[in-house]
PAMIKE-439394 format. One record per atom (N, C-alpha, C): residue number from 1; residue in three letters; x, y, z; atom name. Coordinates in Angstrom, 1 decimal, decimal comma, padded with zeros to 4 digits. Atoms other than C-alpha are relative to their C-alpha. Last residue first. Layout:
// residues N
{seq NUM	type ALA	px X	py Y	pz Z	atom CA}
...
***
This chain:
// residues 52
{seq 52	type GLU	px 000,6	py -000,5	pz 001,2	atom N}
{seq 52	type GLU	px 001,8	py -000,1	pz 002,7	atom CA}
{seq 52	type GLU	px 000,4	py 001,5	pz -000,3	atom C}
{seq 51	type ASP	px -000,9	py 000,2	pz 001,2	atom N}
{seq 51	type ASP	px 004,2	py -001,7	pz 005,2	atom CA}
{seq 51	type ASP	px -000,6	py 000,5	pz -001,3	atom C}
{seq 50	type ALA	px -001,2	py -000,9	pz -000,2	atom N}
{seq 50	type ALA	px 002,3	py -000,3	pz 008,3	atom CA}
{seq 50	type ALA	px 001,0	py -000,1	pz -001,2	atom C}
{seq 49	type ALA	px -001,0	py 000,6	pz -000,8	atom N}
{seq 49	type ALA	px -000,9	py -001,8	pz 007,1	atom CA}
{seq 49	type ALA	px 001,2	py 000,8	pz 000,0	atom C}
{seq 48	type PRO	px -001,0	py 000,8	pz 000,6	atom N}
{seq 48	type PRO	px -003,4	py 000,6	pz 005,7	atom CA}
{seq 48	type PRO	px 000,9	py -000,6	pz 000,9	atom C}
{seq 47	type TRP	px -001,1	py -000,8	pz 000,3	atom N}
{seq 47	type TRP	px -006,5	py 001,7	pz 007,6	atom CA}
{seq 47	type TRP	px 001,1	py -000,9	pz -000,6	atom C}
{seq 46	type GLU	px -001,2	py 000,7	pz 000,4	atom N}
{seq 46	type GLU	px -010,0	py 000,4	pz 008,0	atom CA}
{seq 46	type GLU	px 001,2	py 001,0	pz -000,1	atom C}
{seq 45	type ASP	px 000,3	py 001,2	pz 000,8	atom N}
{seq 45	type ASP	px -013,4	py 001,2	pz 009,2	atom CA}
{seq 45	type ASP	px 001,2	py -000,8	pz -000,3	atom C}
{seq 44	type LEU	px -001,0	py 000,4	pz 001,0	atom N}
{seq 44	type LEU	px -012,7	py 003,7	pz 012,0	atom CA}
{seq 44	type LEU	px -000,5	py -001,3	pz -000,7	atom C}
{seq 43	type ARG	px -000,3	py 001,4	pz -000,2	atom N}
{seq 43	type ARG	px -015,7	py 004,9	pz 014,0	atom CA}
{seq 43	type ARG	px 000,8	py -000,4	pz -001,2	atom C}
{seq 42	type VAL	px -000,1	py 000,8	pz 001,2	atom N}
{seq 42	type VAL	px -015,5	py 008,7	pz 014,0	atom CA}
{seq 42	type VAL	px 000,3	py -001,4	pz 000,4	atom C}
{seq 41	type LYS	px -000,5	py 001,3	pz -000,4	atom N}
{seq 41	type LYS	px -016,7	py 011,1	pz 016,8	atom CA}
{seq 41	type LYS	px -000,1	py -000,9	pz -001,2	atom C}
{seq 40	type VAL	px 000,7	py 001,1	pz 000,6	atom N}
{seq 40	type VAL	px -017,0	py 014,7	pz 015,7	atom CA}
{seq 40	type VAL	px 000,6	py -001,3	pz 000,5	atom C}
{seq 39	type GLN	px -000,6	py 001,3	pz -000,2	atom N}
{seq 39	type GLN	px -016,2	py 017,9	pz 017,5	atom CA}
{seq 39	type GLN	px -000,8	py -001,1	pz -000,7	atom C}
{seq 38	type HIS	px -000,6	py 000,5	pz 001,3	atom N}
{seq 38	type HIS	px -016,9	py 021,5	pz 016,3	atom CA}
{seq 38	type HIS	px 000,7	py -001,3	pz 000,3	atom C}
{seq 37	type ASN	px -001,5	py 000,0	pz -000,2	atom N}
{seq 37	type ASN	px -017,6	py 022,9	pz 019,8	atom CA}
{seq 37	type ASN	px 000,8	py -000,7	pz -001,1	atom C}
{seq 36	type HIS	px -000,4	py -001,1	pz -000,8	atom N}
{seq 36	type HIS	px -021,3	py 023,9	pz 019,4	atom CA}
{seq 36	type HIS	px 001,5	py 000,1	pz 000,3	atom C}
{seq 35	type ALA	px -000,2	py -001,2	pz 000,8	atom N}
{seq 35	type ALA	px -021,9	py 021,6	pz 016,5	atom CA}
{seq 35	type ALA	px 000,5	py 001,1	pz 000,8	atom C}
{seq 34	type ALA	px 000,5	py -001,0	pz -000,9	atom N}
{seq 34	type ALA	px -021,4	py 018,4	pz 018,6	atom CA}
{seq 34	type ALA	px 000,3	py 001,3	pz -000,8	atom C}
{seq 33	type HIS	px -000,6	py -001,4	pz 000,1	atom N}
{seq 33	type HIS	px -021,1	py 015,4	pz 016,4	atom CA}
{seq 33	type HIS	px -000,6	py 001,0	pz 000,9	atom C}
{seq 32	type TRP	px 000,5	py -001,0	pz -001,0	atom N}
{seq 32	type TRP	px -021,7	py 011,6	pz 016,6	atom CA}
{seq 32	type TRP	px 000,7	py 001,4	pz -000,4	atom C}
{seq 31	type ILE	px 001,1	py 000,6	pz -000,7	atom N}
{seq 31	type ILE	px -021,2	py 008,5	pz 014,4	atom CA}
{seq 31	type ILE	px -000,6	py 001,0	pz 001,1	atom C}
{seq 30	type VAL	px 000,4	py -000,9	pz -001,1	atom N}
{seq 30	type VAL	px -019,1	py 009,9	pz 011,6	atom CA}
{seq 30	type VAL	px -001,2	py -000,6	pz 000,8	atom C}
{seq 29	type GLU	px 001,4	py -000,5	pz 000,0	atom N}
{seq 29	type GLU	px -018,0	py 006,9	pz 009,6	atom CA}
{seq 29	type GLU	px -000,2	py 000,9	pz 001,2	atom C}
{seq 28	type GLY	px 000,9	py 000,3	pz -001,1	atom N}
{seq 28	type GLY	px -014,5	py 005,7	pz 008,8	atom CA}
{seq 28	type GLY	px -001,3	py 000,7	pz -000,2	atom C}
{seq 27	type GLY	px 001,4	py -000,2	pz 000,4	atom N}
{seq 27	type GLY	px -011,5	py 005,6	pz 006,5	atom CA}
{seq 27	type GLY	px -000,9	py -000,3	pz 001,2	atom C}
{seq 26	type VAL	px 000,9	py 001,1	pz -000,4	atom N}
{seq 26	type VAL	px -007,9	py 006,2	pz 007,5	atom CA}
{seq 26	type VAL	px -001,4	py 000,3	pz -000,5	atom C}
{seq 25	type PHE	px 001,4	py -000,2	pz 000,5	atom N}
{seq 25	type PHE	px -005,1	py 008,4	pz 006,2	atom CA}
{seq 25	type PHE	px -000,8	py -001,3	pz 000,4	atom C}
{seq 24	type ALA	px 000,5	py 000,9	pz 000,9	atom N}
{seq 24	type ALA	px -001,9	py 008,2	pz 008,4	atom CA}
{seq 24	type ALA	px -001,5	py 000,3	pz -000,5	atom C}
{seq 23	type GLY	px 000,0	py -000,6	pz 001,4	atom N}
{seq 23	type GLY	px -000,5	py 011,4	pz 009,9	atom CA}
{seq 23	type GLY	px -000,6	py -001,0	pz -001,0	atom C}
{seq 22	type LEU	px 000,3	py -001,5	pz 000,0	atom N}
{seq 22	type LEU	px 000,4	py 009,7	pz 013,2	atom CA}
{seq 22	type LEU	px 000,1	py 000,5	pz -001,4	atom C}
{seq 21	type ALA	px -001,1	py -000,8	pz -000,3	atom N}
{seq 21	type ALA	px 000,5	py 005,9	pz 012,5	atom CA}
{seq 21	type ALA	px -000,5	py 001,5	pz 000,0	atom C}
{seq 20	type PRO	px -000,5	py -000,9	pz 001,1	atom N}
{seq 20	type PRO	px -002,7	py 003,9	pz 012,6	atom CA}
{seq 20	type PRO	px 001,1	py 000,9	pz 000,5	atom C}
{seq 19	type LEU	px 000,8	py -001,2	pz 000,2	atom N}
{seq 19	type LEU	px -002,9	py 001,4	pz 015,4	atom CA}
{seq 19	type LEU	px 000,6	py 000,8	pz -001,1	atom C}
{seq 18	type ASP	px -000,2	py -001,0	pz -001,0	atom N}
{seq 18	type ASP	px -001,0	py -001,8	pz 014,7	atom CA}
{seq 18	type ASP	px -001,0	py 001,1	pz -000,1	atom C}
{seq 17	type MET	px 000,0	py -001,4	pz 000,4	atom N}
{seq 17	type MET	px -002,1	py -004,8	pz 012,7	atom CA}
{seq 17	type MET	px 000,3	py 000,9	pz 001,2	atom C}
{seq 16	type GLY	px -001,2	py -000,3	pz 000,7	atom N}
{seq 16	type GLY	px -001,3	py -008,5	pz 013,1	atom CA}
{seq 16	type GLY	px 000,1	py 001,5	pz -000,4	atom C}
{seq 15	type LEU	px -001,2	py 000,8	pz -000,4	atom N}
{seq 15	type LEU	px -004,8	py -009,5	pz 014,0	atom CA}
{seq 15	type LEU	px 001,2	py 000,4	pz -000,8	atom C}
{seq 14	type PRO	px -000,2	py 001,3	pz 000,7	atom N}
{seq 14	type PRO	px -007,3	py -006,8	pz 013,0	atom CA}
{seq 14	type PRO	px 001,3	py -000,6	pz 000,5	atom C}
{seq 13	type VAL	px -001,1	py -000,1	pz 000,9	atom N}
{seq 13	type VAL	px -007,7	py -004,1	pz 015,7	atom CA}
{seq 13	type VAL	px 000,2	py -001,3	pz -000,7	atom C}
{seq 12	type ALA	px -000,8	py 001,2	pz 000,2	atom N}
{seq 12	type ALA	px -011,0	py -003,8	pz 017,6	atom CA}
{seq 12	type ALA	px 001,1	py 000,3	pz -001,1	atom C}
{seq 11	type THR	px 000,5	py 001,0	pz -000,9	atom N}
{seq 11	type THR	px -013,1	py -001,1	pz 019,2	atom CA}
{seq 11	type THR	px 000,7	py -001,4	pz -000,2	atom C}
{seq 10	type ILE	px -000,6	py 001,3	pz 000,5	atom N}
{seq 10	type ILE	px -011,3	py 001,9	pz 017,8	atom CA}
{seq 10	type ILE	px -000,5	py -001,1	pz 001,0	atom C}
{seq 9	type GLU	px 000,4	py 001,1	pz -000,8	atom N}
{seq 9	type GLU	px -013,4	py 005,1	pz 018,2	atom CA}
{seq 9	type GLU	px 000,6	py -001,3	pz -000,6	atom C}
{seq 8	type ALA	px 000,2	py 001,3	pz 000,7	atom N}
{seq 8	type ALA	px -011,7	py 008,1	pz 016,7	atom CA}
{seq 8	type ALA	px -000,3	py -001,1	pz 001,0	atom C}
{seq 7	type LEU	px -000,4	py 001,0	pz -001,0	atom N}
{seq 7	type LEU	px -012,2	py 011,6	pz 018,2	atom CA}
{seq 7	type LEU	px -000,3	py -001,4	pz -000,7	atom C}
{seq 6	type ALA	px 000,6	py 001,4	pz 000,1	atom N}
{seq 6	type ALA	px -012,2	py 014,2	pz 015,5	atom CA}
{seq 6	type ALA	px 000,5	py -000,9	pz 001,1	atom C}
{seq 5	type ILE	px -000,8	py 001,0	pz -000,7	atom N}
{seq 5	type ILE	px -011,6	py 017,9	pz 016,2	atom CA}
{seq 5	type ILE	px -000,7	py -001,3	pz -000,1	atom C}
{seq 4	type ALA	px 000,7	py 001,0	pz -000,8	atom N}
{seq 4	type ALA	px -013,0	py 020,4	pz 013,8	atom CA}
{seq 4	type ALA	px 001,0	py -000,9	pz 000,6	atom C}
{seq 3	type ASN	px -000,5	py 000,1	pz -001,3	atom N}
{seq 3	type ASN	px -010,9	py 023,4	pz 012,8	atom CA}
{seq 3	type ASN	px -000,7	py -001,0	pz 000,9	atom C}
{seq 2	type PRO	px -001,4	py 000,2	pz 000,0	atom N}
{seq 2	type PRO	px -011,4	py 023,2	pz 009,0	atom CA}
{seq 2	type PRO	px 000,6	py -000,2	pz 001,4	atom C}
{seq 1	type MET	px -000,4	py -000,9	pz -001,0	atom N}
{seq 1	type MET	px -015,2	py 022,7	pz 009,2	atom CA}
{seq 1	type MET	px 001,5	py -000,2	pz 000,2	atom C}
***
């Protein structure tokens, strides 16, 4: 769905890492969705360090 809105759940950040930057590519798992308003909730698995 091209106009879906994703809500990311971040429960912990690895020591020494910052939150993902705007526009960064991250990996995760869809853990919830609402078809009526095209929303998904994503649990982030990992993202690159700021210097990558």
